[in-house]
C-alpha atoms as a printed R data frame, in Angstrom:
    type eleno elety resid chain resno       x       y       z
1   ATOM     1    CA   UNK     A     1 -11.380  -5.810 -53.963
2   ATOM     2    CA   UNK     A     2 -14.183  -5.402 -51.479
3   ATOM     3    CA   UNK     A     3 -17.232  -3.419 -50.444
4   ATOM     4    CA   UNK     A     4 -17.822  -0.331 -48.337
5   ATOM     5    CA   UNK     A     5 -20.760   1.759 -47.140
6   ATOM     6    CA   UNK     A     6 -21.238   3.852 -43.971
7   ATOM     7    CA   UNK     A     7 -22.028   0.723 -41.917
8   ATOM     8    CA   UNK     A     8 -19.493  -1.856 -43.125
9   ATOM     9    CA   UNK     A     9 -16.142  -2.213 -44.830
10  ATOM    10    CA   UNK     A    10 -14.948  -5.496 -46.343
11  ATOM    11    CA   UNK     A    11 -11.545  -5.936 -47.968
12  ATOM    12    CA   UNK     A    12 -10.573  -9.231 -49.607
13  ATOM    13    CA   UNK     A    13  -6.934 -10.291 -49.799
14  ATOM    14    CA   UNK     A    14  -4.942 -13.334 -50.830
15  ATOM    15    CA   UNK     A    15  -1.583 -14.899 -50.059
16  ATOM    16    CA   UNK     A    16   0.436 -18.092 -50.055
17  ATOM    17    CA   UNK     A    17   2.209 -20.041 -47.317
18  ATOM    18    CA   UNK     A    18   3.700 -23.550 -47.215
19  ATOM    19    CA   UNK     A    19   2.826 -24.018 -50.904
20  ATOM    20    CA   UNK     A    20  -0.818 -23.305 -50.141
21  ATOM    21    CA   UNK     A    21  -3.011 -20.373 -51.156
22  ATOM    22    CA   UNK     A    22  -5.278 -18.617 -48.690
23  ATOM    23    CA   UNK     A    23  -7.939 -15.922 -48.872
24  ATOM    24    CA   UNK     A    24  -8.960 -13.547 -46.113
25  ATOM    25    CA   UNK     A    25 -11.587 -10.881 -45.547
26  ATOM    26    CA   UNK     A    26 -10.966  -7.876 -43.330
27  ATOM    27    CA   UNK     A    27 -14.306  -6.705 -41.936
28  ATOM    28    CA   UNK     A    28 -15.206  -3.580 -39.972
29  ATOM    29    CA   UNK     A    29 -18.792  -2.932 -38.871
30  ATOM    30    CA   UNK     A    30 -20.625  -0.044 -37.213
31  ATOM    31    CA   UNK     A    31 -22.963  -2.069 -34.962
32  ATOM    32    CA   UNK     A    32 -22.559  -5.386 -33.092
33  ATOM    33    CA   UNK     A    33 -25.838  -6.660 -34.545
34  ATOM    34    CA   UNK     A    34 -24.190  -6.850 -37.983
35  ATOM    35    CA   UNK     A    35 -22.326 -10.045 -37.072
36  ATOM    36    CA   UNK     A    36 -24.870 -12.864 -37.215
37  ATOM    37    CA   UNK     A    37 -25.452 -16.570 -37.721
38  ATOM    38    CA   UNK     A    38 -28.001 -18.465 -39.786
39  ATOM    39    CA   UNK     A    39 -28.993 -22.133 -40.019
40  ATOM    40    CA   UNK     A    40 -30.302 -23.900 -43.090
41  ATOM    41    CA   UNK     A    41 -33.244 -25.318 -41.107
42  ATOM    42    CA   UNK     A    42 -35.481 -24.395 -38.185
43  ATOM    43    CA   UNK     A    43 -33.777 -26.620 -35.616
44  ATOM    44    CA   UNK     A    44 -30.802 -28.898 -35.065
45  ATOM    45    CA   UNK     A    45 -32.793 -32.099 -35.542
46  ATOM    46    CA   UNK     A    46 -33.696 -31.163 -39.124
47  ATOM    47    CA   UNK     A    47 -30.461 -31.654 -41.045
48  ATOM    48    CA   UNK     A    48 -30.841 -29.726 -44.263
49  ATOM    49    CA   UNK     A    49 -27.695 -29.210 -46.348
50  ATOM    50    CA   UNK     A    50 -27.691 -26.305 -48.817
51  ATOM    51    CA   UNK     A    51 -25.091 -24.359 -50.751
52  ATOM    52    CA   UNK     A    52 -23.396 -21.583 -48.834
53  ATOM    53    CA   UNK     A    53 -24.234 -19.162 -51.618
54  ATOM    54    CA   UNK     A    54 -27.944 -19.837 -51.040
55  ATOM    55    CA   UNK     A    55 -27.649 -19.245 -47.294
56  ATOM    56    CA   UNK     A    56 -25.711 -16.033 -47.884
57  ATOM    57    CA   UNK     A    57 -28.337 -14.858 -50.346
58  ATOM    58    CA   UNK     A    58 -31.141 -15.639 -47.878
59  ATOM    59    CA   UNK     A    59 -29.301 -13.599 -45.253
60  ATOM    60    CA   UNK     A    60 -28.403 -10.821 -47.707
61  ATOM    61    CA   UNK     A    61 -24.891 -11.118 -46.322
62  ATOM    62    CA   UNK     A    62 -22.029  -8.949 -47.512
63  ATOM    63    CA   UNK     A    63 -19.556 -11.705 -46.585
64  ATOM    64    CA   UNK     A    64 -20.175 -15.108 -44.998
65  ATOM    65    CA   UNK     A    65 -18.281 -18.232 -43.965
66  ATOM    66    CA   UNK     A    66 -19.251 -21.807 -43.192
67  ATOM    67    CA   UNK     A    67 -19.772 -22.548 -39.509
68  ATOM    68    CA   UNK     A    68 -19.748 -25.809 -37.556
69  ATOM    69    CA   UNK     A    69 -23.112 -27.578 -37.799
70  ATOM    70    CA   UNK     A    70 -22.077 -29.910 -40.619
71  ATOM    71    CA   UNK     A    71 -19.873 -31.547 -37.995
72  ATOM    72    CA   UNK     A    72 -22.727 -31.667 -35.470
73  ATOM    73    CA   UNK     A    73 -22.598 -35.463 -35.172
74  ATOM    74    CA   UNK     A    74 -18.988 -35.083 -34.043
75  ATOM    75    CA   UNK     A    75 -19.287 -32.139 -31.656
76  ATOM    76    CA   UNK     A    76 -22.169 -32.021 -29.176
77  ATOM    77    CA   UNK     A    77 -21.380 -28.774 -27.399
78  ATOM    78    CA   UNK     A    78 -23.636 -25.785 -26.647
79  ATOM    79    CA   UNK     A    79 -25.296 -24.011 -29.571
80  ATOM    80    CA   UNK     A    80 -26.983 -20.596 -29.439
81  ATOM    81    CA   UNK     A    81 -27.981 -18.793 -32.616
82  ATOM    82    CA   UNK     A    82 -29.211 -15.220 -32.597
83  ATOM    83    CA   UNK     A    83 -30.108 -15.484 -28.919
84  ATOM    84    CA   UNK     A    84 -32.004 -18.773 -29.241
85  ATOM    85    CA   UNK     A    85 -30.570 -21.700 -27.275
86  ATOM    86    CA   UNK     A    86 -30.617 -24.847 -29.392
87  ATOM    87    CA   UNK     A    87 -28.413 -27.064 -27.223
88  ATOM    88    CA   UNK     A    88 -28.862 -28.089 -24.532
89  ATOM    89    CA   UNK     A    89 -32.490 -28.154 -25.649
90  ATOM    90    CA   UNK     A    90 -35.450 -27.415 -23.393
91  ATOM    91    CA   UNK     A    91 -36.847 -30.912 -23.972
92  ATOM    92    CA   UNK     A    92 -33.729 -32.770 -22.834
93  ATOM    93    CA   UNK     A    93 -34.458 -35.140 -19.959
94  ATOM    94    CA   UNK     A    94 -32.626 -34.585 -16.699
95  ATOM    95    CA   UNK     A    95 -30.709 -37.848 -17.066
96  ATOM    96    CA   UNK     A    96 -29.562 -37.028 -20.596
97  ATOM    97    CA   UNK     A    97 -28.590 -33.511 -19.537
98  ATOM    98    CA   UNK     A    98 -26.506 -34.775 -16.623
99  ATOM    99    CA   UNK     A    99 -24.777 -37.306 -18.861
100 ATOM   100    CA   UNK     A   100 -24.074 -34.607 -21.444
101 ATOM   101    CA   UNK     A   101 -22.575 -32.311 -18.808
102 ATOM   102    CA   UNK     A   102 -20.008 -34.973 -17.882
103 ATOM   103    CA   UNK     A   103 -18.739 -35.404 -21.455
104 ATOM   104    CA   UNK     A   104 -15.328 -34.043 -22.401
105 ATOM   105    CA   UNK     A   105 -15.605 -30.464 -23.635
106 ATOM   106    CA   UNK     A   106 -13.947 -28.501 -26.417
107 ATOM   107    CA   UNK     A   107 -13.172 -24.832 -26.769
108 ATOM   108    CA   UNK     A   108 -16.442 -22.981 -27.291
109 ATOM   109    CA   UNK     A   109 -16.847 -19.726 -29.182
110 ATOM   110    CA   UNK     A   110 -19.136 -16.979 -27.887
111 ATOM   111    CA   UNK     A   111 -20.044 -13.892 -29.905
112 ATOM   112    CA   UNK     A   112 -21.526 -11.449 -27.414
113 ATOM   113    CA   UNK     A   113 -23.892  -8.499 -27.749
114 ATOM   114    CA   UNK     A   114 -20.942  -6.124 -28.092
115 ATOM   115    CA   UNK     A   115 -19.676  -8.084 -31.092
116 ATOM   116    CA   UNK     A   116 -16.683  -9.471 -29.180
117 ATOM   117    CA   UNK     A   117 -15.355 -13.018 -29.502
118 ATOM   118    CA   UNK     A   118 -14.772 -15.062 -26.348
119 ATOM   119    CA   UNK     A   119 -13.407 -18.573 -25.935
120 ATOM   120    CA   UNK     A   120 -14.821 -20.681 -23.097
121 ATOM   121    CA   UNK     A   121 -12.602 -23.525 -21.909
122 ATOM   122    CA   UNK     A   122 -13.218 -26.418 -19.543
123 ATOM   123    CA   UNK     A   123 -12.727 -30.132 -19.016
124 ATOM   124    CA   UNK     A   124 -16.438 -30.927 -19.272
125 ATOM   125    CA   UNK     A   125 -19.489 -29.334 -20.882
126 ATOM   126    CA   UNK     A   126 -20.748 -28.630 -17.357
127 ATOM   127    CA   UNK     A   127 -17.862 -26.221 -16.762
128 ATOM   128    CA   UNK     A   128 -18.426 -24.560 -20.141
129 ATOM   129    CA   UNK     A   129 -22.155 -24.296 -19.490
130 ATOM   130    CA   UNK     A   130 -21.500 -22.677 -16.104
131 ATOM   131    CA   UNK     A   131 -19.414 -19.960 -17.783
132 ATOM   132    CA   UNK     A   132 -22.044 -19.534 -20.460
133 ATOM   133    CA   UNK     A   133 -24.853 -19.158 -17.946
134 ATOM   134    CA   UNK     A   134 -22.812 -16.483 -16.160
135 ATOM   135    CA   UNK     A   135 -22.800 -14.463 -19.386
136 ATOM   136    CA   UNK     A   136 -26.590 -14.506 -19.522
137 ATOM   137    CA   UNK     A   137 -28.305 -12.865 -22.465
138 ATOM   138    CA   UNK     A   138 -25.062 -11.233 -23.629
139 ATOM   139    CA   UNK     A   139 -24.113 -14.516 -25.359
140 ATOM   140    CA   UNK     A   140 -25.889 -13.945 -28.677
141 ATOM   141    CA   UNK     A   141 -24.196 -16.741 -30.645
142 ATOM   142    CA   UNK     A   142 -22.425 -19.816 -29.299
143 ATOM   143    CA   UNK     A   143 -20.696 -22.446 -31.438
144 ATOM   144    CA   UNK     A   144 -18.730 -25.529 -30.424
145 ATOM   145    CA   UNK     A   145 -15.894 -26.865 -32.548
146 ATOM   146    CA   UNK     A   146 -12.470 -25.292 -32.038
147 ATOM   147    CA   UNK     A   147  -9.856 -25.206 -30.905
148 ATOM   148    CA   UNK     A   148  -8.934 -21.621 -30.113
149 ATOM   149    CA   UNK     A   149  -5.896 -20.727 -32.215
150 ATOM   150    CA   UNK     A   150  -5.112 -17.321 -30.707
151 ATOM   151    CA   UNK     A   151  -6.206 -16.072 -27.266
152 ATOM   152    CA   UNK     A   152  -5.334 -12.597 -25.982
153 ATOM   153    CA   UNK     A   153  -2.914 -12.198 -28.870
154 ATOM   154    CA   UNK     A   154  -1.002 -15.400 -28.031
155 ATOM   155    CA   UNK     A   155  -0.890 -18.190 -30.622
156 ATOM   156    CA   UNK     A   156  -1.616 -21.710 -29.455
157 ATOM   157    CA   UNK     A   157   0.193 -24.667 -30.981
158 ATOM   158    CA   UNK     A   158   0.237 -28.384 -30.342
159 ATOM   159    CA   UNK     A   159  -3.475 -29.182 -30.269
160 ATOM   160    CA   UNK     A   160  -4.066 -32.813 -31.232
161 ATOM   161    CA   UNK     A   161  -7.394 -34.314 -32.246
162 ATOM   162    CA   UNK     A   162  -7.937 -37.006 -34.859
163 ATOM   163    CA   UNK     A   163 -11.545 -35.977 -35.427
164 ATOM   164    CA   UNK     A   164 -10.464 -32.718 -37.053
165 ATOM   165    CA   UNK     A   165  -7.307 -34.215 -38.592
166 ATOM   166    CA   UNK     A   166  -4.932 -31.772 -36.939
167 ATOM   167    CA   UNK     A   167  -1.868 -33.458 -38.488
168 ATOM   168    CA   UNK     A   168  -3.335 -33.819 -41.965
169 ATOM   169    CA   UNK     A   169  -2.794 -31.125 -44.555
170 ATOM   170    CA   UNK     A   170  -6.272 -29.877 -45.350
171 ATOM   171    CA   UNK     A   171  -8.477 -26.884 -45.981
172 ATOM   172    CA   UNK     A   172  -8.962 -24.740 -42.883
173 ATOM   173    CA   UNK     A   173 -11.297 -21.928 -41.773
174 ATOM   174    CA   UNK     A   174 -11.165 -19.474 -38.866
175 ATOM   175    CA   UNK     A   175 -12.883 -16.368 -37.567
176 ATOM   176    CA   UNK     A   176 -10.679 -13.791 -35.848
177 ATOM   177    CA   UNK     A   177 -11.172 -10.527 -33.973
178 ATOM   178    CA   UNK     A   178  -8.631  -7.786 -34.552
179 ATOM   179    CA   UNK     A   179 -10.225  -4.929 -32.598
180 ATOM   180    CA   UNK     A   180 -13.587  -3.495 -31.479
181 ATOM   181    CA   UNK     A   181 -16.062  -4.430 -34.237
182 ATOM   182    CA   UNK     A   182 -13.141  -5.435 -36.474
183 ATOM   183    CA   UNK     A   183 -12.596  -8.984 -37.712
184 ATOM   184    CA   UNK     A   184 -10.716 -11.207 -40.113
185 ATOM   185    CA   UNK     A   185 -12.116 -14.307 -41.801
186 ATOM   186    CA   UNK     A   186  -9.442 -16.575 -43.213
187 ATOM   187    CA   UNK     A   187  -9.605 -19.734 -45.313
188 ATOM   188    CA   UNK     A   188  -6.713 -21.851 -46.574
189 ATOM   189    CA   UNK     A   189  -6.910 -24.225 -49.512
190 ATOM   190    CA   UNK     A   190  -6.096 -27.914 -49.560
191 ATOM   191    CA   UNK     A   191  -5.093 -30.913 -51.655
192 ATOM   192    CA   UNK     A   192  -8.546 -30.904 -53.291
193 ATOM   193    CA   UNK     A   193  -7.741 -27.484 -54.777
194 ATOM   194    CA   UNK     A   194  -5.328 -27.936 -57.682
195 ATOM   195    CA   UNK     A   195  -2.922 -26.947 -58.925
196 ATOM   196    CA   UNK     A   196  -0.041 -27.170 -56.479
197 ATOM   197    CA   UNK     A   197  -1.899 -26.883 -53.141
198 ATOM   198    CA   UNK     A   198  -0.463 -28.787 -50.177
199 ATOM   199    CA   UNK     A   199  -2.998 -27.774 -47.550
200 ATOM   200    CA   UNK     A   200  -2.099 -26.871 -43.973
201 ATOM   201    CA   UNK     A   201  -1.862 -28.764 -40.715
202 ATOM   202    CA   UNK     A   202  -3.572 -27.048 -37.796
203 ATOM   203    CA   UNK     A   203  -0.227 -25.756 -36.474
204 ATOM   204    CA   UNK     A   204   0.633 -24.364 -39.907
205 ATOM   205    CA   UNK     A   205  -2.781 -22.688 -40.044
206 ATOM   206    CA   UNK     A   206  -2.112 -21.181 -36.612
207 ATOM   207    CA   UNK     A   207   1.239 -19.948 -37.904
208 ATOM   208    CA   UNK     A   208  -0.551 -18.248 -40.798
209 ATOM   209    CA   UNK     A   209  -3.037 -16.513 -38.501
210 ATOM   210    CA   UNK     A   210  -0.288 -15.459 -36.085
211 ATOM   211    CA   UNK     A   211   1.507 -13.766 -38.998
212 ATOM   212    CA   UNK     A   212  -1.205 -11.083 -38.790
213 ATOM   213    CA   UNK     A   213  -0.011  -9.184 -35.688
214 ATOM   214    CA   UNK     A   214  -3.356  -7.522 -34.908
215 ATOM   215    CA   UNK     A   215  -5.243 -10.788 -34.291
216 ATOM   216    CA   UNK     A   216  -6.502 -10.855 -30.690
217 ATOM   217    CA   UNK     A   217  -8.691 -13.968 -30.813
218 ATOM   218    CA   UNK     A   218  -8.899 -16.683 -33.459
219 ATOM   219    CA   UNK     A   219 -11.184 -19.719 -33.466
220 ATOM   220    CA   UNK     A   220 -10.997 -22.749 -35.728
221 ATOM   221    CA   UNK     A   221 -14.206 -23.678 -37.577
222 ATOM   222    CA   UNK     A   222 -15.162 -26.801 -39.525
223 ATOM   223    CA   UNK     A   223 -12.663 -27.357 -42.338
224 ATOM   224    CA   UNK     A   224 -12.141 -29.847 -45.133
225 ATOM   225    CA   UNK     A   225 -14.294 -29.743 -48.235
226 ATOM   226    CA   UNK     A   226 -17.060 -27.820 -46.419
227 ATOM   227    CA   UNK     A   227 -14.782 -24.780 -46.050
228 ATOM   228    CA   UNK     A   228 -16.693 -21.945 -47.700
229 ATOM   229    CA   UNK     A   229 -16.282 -18.168 -47.982
230 ATOM   230    CA   UNK     A   230 -18.994 -16.205 -49.783
231 ATOM   231    CA   UNK     A   231 -18.841 -12.594 -50.969
232 ATOM   232    CA   UNK     A   232 -21.656 -10.463 -52.339
233 ATOM   233    CA   UNK     A   233 -20.522  -9.026 -55.646
234 ATOM   234    CA   UNK     A   234 -21.980  -5.774 -56.960
235 ATOM   235    CA   UNK     A   235 -25.077  -6.263 -54.746
236 ATOM   236    CA   UNK     A   236 -26.419  -8.682 -57.336
237 ATOM   237    CA   UNK     A   237 -25.098 -12.177 -56.732
238 ATOM   238    CA   UNK     A   238 -23.230 -14.212 -54.133
239 ATOM   239    CA   UNK     A   239 -20.097 -16.142 -55.083
240 ATOM   240    CA   UNK     A   240 -17.798 -18.627 -53.343
241 ATOM   241    CA   UNK     A   241 -14.364 -16.979 -53.367
242 ATOM   242    CA   UNK     A   242 -12.208 -19.707 -51.799
243 ATOM   243    CA   UNK     A   243 -11.187 -23.013 -53.327
244 ATOM   244    CA   UNK     A   244  -9.524 -22.932 -56.731
245 ATOM   245    CA   UNK     A   245 -11.099 -26.275 -57.674
246 ATOM   246    CA   UNK     A   246 -14.538 -24.660 -57.793
247 ATOM   247    CA   UNK     A   247 -15.984 -27.518 -55.731
248 ATOM   248    CA   UNK     A   248 -19.050 -26.502 -53.720
249 ATOM   249    CA   UNK     A   249 -20.140 -28.623 -50.765
250 ATOM   250    CA   UNK     A   250 -23.488 -28.059 -49.102
251 ATOM   251    CA   UNK     A   251 -23.430 -26.822 -45.502
252 ATOM   252    CA   UNK     A   252 -25.872 -26.224 -42.625
253 ATOM   253    CA   UNK     A   253 -24.957 -22.841 -41.186
254 ATOM   254    CA   UNK     A   254 -23.053 -19.638 -41.781
255 ATOM   255    CA   UNK     A   255 -21.484 -16.849 -39.780
256 ATOM   256    CA   UNK     A   256 -22.019 -13.657 -41.716
257 ATOM   257    CA   UNK     A   257 -21.790  -9.876 -41.753
258 ATOM   258    CA   UNK     A   258 -24.657  -7.714 -42.968
259 ATOM   259    CA   UNK     A   259 -24.815  -4.057 -43.908
260 ATOM   260    CA   UNK     A   260 -27.008  -1.677 -41.916
261 ATOM   261    CA   UNK     A   261 -27.374   1.205 -44.331
262 ATOM   262    CA   UNK     A   262 -29.944   2.154 -46.922
263 ATOM   263    CA   UNK     A   263 -28.795   4.581 -49.593
264 ATOM   264    CA   UNK     A   264 -30.877   7.700 -50.104
265 ATOM   265    CA   UNK     A   265 -32.892   6.907 -53.195
266 ATOM   266    CA   UNK     A   266 -34.729  10.216 -53.290
267 ATOM   267    CA   UNK     A   267 -34.041  12.293 -56.381
């Protein structure tokens, strides 16, 4: 099933791998501005958790997924949402900024003004920030979590990080680009989703994504019980379509796709 109008096409599919179900959304848009982000609050310091369905409804999204801000205490990388830089903040003192720049970095996702996904890599946040500054205003959305799972069509295996439980079998979420203004959102289920769900390690999740040969770039988002995929059904209500347990955890941000077409209502 799915949705289609002159500005956007969304097709939902399902599958199973390693005794675990997954759901994916194939998305094609007409304009780069149709891929967007939204926070639950006005700034990063105000930590407001809400249901993903509510955020998707606020945004009038066609399809949306949970982002990374629920894990903000764990990952302190750059954040830009809809062109507004939230971290590093304007009010950060010079000493705090210099200390932050020296911290170990993680792969950083950039969604640019052409709708393309880029992964910035570096040993420290200073090196990531230097690349980001070189992109200027073209970096419309920037999120820090990771890692990159596919870069230039090549799958990456062997990433190890206890903070995101890379060895544990869990729910996983990723955003992928498959072509110009074409994307795939993919979510795998986990042990909290009965019956008979093993969950996937990060390498197994990478294997799943790599099984789609058109994936050019894939980036890992916050997983676990916050993993959320929302679809607008019949233009009337928004429903969580992943997770067979029906459990709904509140989140702080979404990446979403909007339509850009108004039907002719004249009679």
